C-alpha positions in Angstrom: 231.0 95.5 -10.8 229.7 99.0 -11.7 229.4 101.2 -8.5 225.8 101.9 -9.5 225.0 98.3 -10.3 226.3 97.6 -6.3 224.2 99.8 -5.2 221.2 98.5 -6.8 221.2 95.1 -6.4 222.8 95.4 -2.6 219.9 93.5 -0.8 219.7 92.1 3.3 220.2 88.6 2.8 219.1 86.3 6.5 219.7 82.9 4.4 223.5 81.9 4.2 225.3 79.2 3.3 227.2 77.2 5.5 230.9 77.6 3.8 233.2 79.9 5.0 234.4 83.0 3.9 237.9 83.2 2.5 239.8 86.0 4.6 241.2 87.9 1.6 237.5 88.8 1.0 236.9 89.8 4.2 240.4 91.7 3.9 238.8 94.1 1.3 235.5 94.4 2.9 237.4 95.5 6.1 239.6 97.9 3.6 236.4 99.7 2.5 234.9 99.9 5.6 238.5 102.5 6.9 238.0 104.1 3.7 235.2 105.7 4.7 234.5 109.6 5.1 234.6 110.9 8.8 234.4 114.0 10.3 237.5 115.9 10.6 238.8 112.2 9.3 239.2 111.2 13.3 237.8 107.4 11.8 236.6 107.2 15.5 235.7 103.6 14.6 236.9 99.7 15.5 235.6 96.6 13.8 235.6 93.6 15.6 235.3 90.3 13.1 233.7 87.7 14.8 233.5 83.8 13.0 233.5 81.5 16.6 230.0 79.9 15.9 229.1 80.2 19.9 230.0 83.7 19.9 227.6 84.1 17.0 225.1 82.5 18.9 225.7 84.9 21.8 225.0 88.1 19.6 222.2 86.5 17.8 220.7 86.1 21.5 221.9 89.8 22.1 220.4 91.2 19.0 216.6 90.4 19.8 217.2 86.4 19.5 217.2 86.8 16.0 218.7 83.4 15.4 219.1 83.8 11.7 222.2 85.4 12.4 224.5 82.2 13.5 223.8 81.0 9.4 226.1 83.9 8.5 229.7 82.6 9.1 231.0 86.3 9.8 229.8 89.0 11.8 231.6 92.1 11.8 231.0 94.4 14.3 231.1 98.2 13.8 232.3 100.3 17.0 232.3 104.3 17.3 234.8 105.7 19.8 233.1 108.8 20.4 235.9 110.3 22.8 237.6 110.8 19.8 235.1 113.1 18.5 233.6 115.0 21.7 237.4 116.0 22.1 237.7 118.2 18.9 233.8 118.7 18.5 231.8 118.0 22.1 228.4 117.0 22.3 227.8 117.3 18.4 230.5 114.9 17.5 229.1 112.7 20.1 225.6 112.5 19.2 226.0 113.1 15.3 229.3 112.6 13.8 230.2 109.5 16.0 227.1 107.5 14.4 227.4 109.3 11.1 231.0 108.0 10.7 230.3 104.4 11.6 227.0 104.5 9.3 229.4 105.9 6.1 231.7 102.7 7.4 228.5 100.7 7.5 227.8 101.4 4.2 231.2 100.6 2.7 230.9 96.9 4.3 227.6 96.2 2.6 228.7 97.2 -0.9 231.8 95.6 -0.9 230.4 92.5 0.5 228.1 93.0 -2.3 230.8 93.5 -5.3 233.2 90.1 -3.6 229.5 88.0 -4.5 228.3 87.8 -0.5 225.4 88.6 1.2 225.1 90.6 4.4 222.3 92.2 6.7 222.6 95.4 8.8 221.5 94.8 12.1 221.0 97.8 14.6 218.3 96.0 16.8 220.7 94.8 19.8 221.3 95.3 23.8 224.4 97.2 23.7 225.4 96.4 27.0 225.3 92.8 26.6 227.0 92.9 23.1 229.4 95.2 24.5 230.2 92.1 27.5 230.5 89.6 25.0 232.8 91.3 22.7 234.6 92.6 25.9 234.3 96.3 24.5 235.8 99.1 26.5 233.8 101.1 28.6 233.9 104.4 26.7 233.5 102.8 23.3 230.0 102.1 21.7 228.6 99.1 19.0 226.3 100.9 16.2 225.9 97.8 14.1 226.3 93.8 13.9 226.5 92.9 10.1 226.2 89.7 9.2 228.1 88.6 6.2 228.1 84.9 3.8 227.3 83.4 0.7 223.8 83.8 0.5 220.9 81.3 0.8 218.1 83.4 -0.9 217.4 86.0 -3.6 215.6 88.6 -1.8 213.3 90.4 -4.3 214.4 94.6 -4.9 212.5 96.3 -2.0 209.9 99.0 -3.5 211.9 102.3 -2.8 209.8 106.3 -3.3 209.9 107.8 -6.7 212.2 110.7 -6.5 209.4 113.2 -6.8 208.2 111.8 -3.4 211.6 112.5 -1.6 213.4 115.4 -3.5 212.7 119.0 -3.0 214.3 121.8 -4.6 216.0 125.1 -3.5 213.9 125.1 -0.2 211.9 122.7 1.1 208.3 121.4 0.2 209.1 122.8 -3.5 208.8 120.0 -6.0 209.1 122.1 -9.2 212.7 122.9 -10.2 211.9 125.3 -13.1 208.8 127.2 -12.6 209.2 128.9 -16.0 209.0 125.9 -17.5 205.9 124.6 -15.9 204.2 127.2 -16.3 205.4 128.6 -19.6 205.2 133.1 -19.9 202.9 132.8 -17.0 205.9 132.1 -15.1 207.7 135.3 -16.2 204.2 137.0 -15.0 204.4 135.3 -12.0 208.0 136.4 -11.3 207.2 139.8 -12.5 204.0 140.6 -10.3 206.0 138.9 -7.1 209.2 141.3 -7.6 206.6 144.6 -8.3 204.9 143.4 -4.9 208.1 143.3 -3.5 209.4 146.9 -4.7 205.9 148.4 -4.0 205.8 147.0 -0.2 209.6 148.5 -0.1 208.2 151.6 -1.1 205.1 151.7 1.3 207.5 151.2 3.9 209.9 153.9 3.2 206.7 156.0 3.0 205.4 155.3 6.4 209.0 155.8 7.9 209.3 159.2 6.4 205.5 160.6 7.7 206.7 159.2 11.0 209.4 160.3 10.8 208.1 164.0 10.1 205.4 163.4 13.1 207.9 162.7 15.7 209.9 165.9 14.8 206.7 168.0 14.7 206.0 166.7 18.4 209.7 167.4 19.4 209.1 171.2 18.5 
């Protein structure tokens, strides 16, 4: 599957068939997860694979009673190890880089699952302490997401996305025009000419004021 096609066709799946997922496919997904970029190449993540039904049920309960999750035969829990990032990057490593690193690996998981013909869903709503308890996660580590994996039993429609002009700026925040001259024609060149002339005029005026003030102070000193 082409990369862009994989990105465009990925969906959040919440209904799954009961058939198990081959470990070969899970291995491919985990390889993709650990190949994600990370700050300083710290790779401060761990992946917990859960297939036990009772444990999946407990995780669904911890994820604010999202019981549809139990249908997915595989759960992958992405866990951050902030201590590694703190050691190199301080508070920014804790509050930003650890989350970003795990988010990159999560996206890889979702795309790899789609490329393997599997459905997936990124679940971020959960009781963190309860997830840690269920999985015996180390005190210093923090669960970032529970991802359901399995063969889809639904075909979710393509979600509505904002158009590019609603989410993209050029050169600075709020600027939606890439080439002002192309939009305004020769008026664009005139506009730039007037802006440059105004800047030059202001600079000269400022220099004149500085000169007059300097002369004034000299006279007072005499």
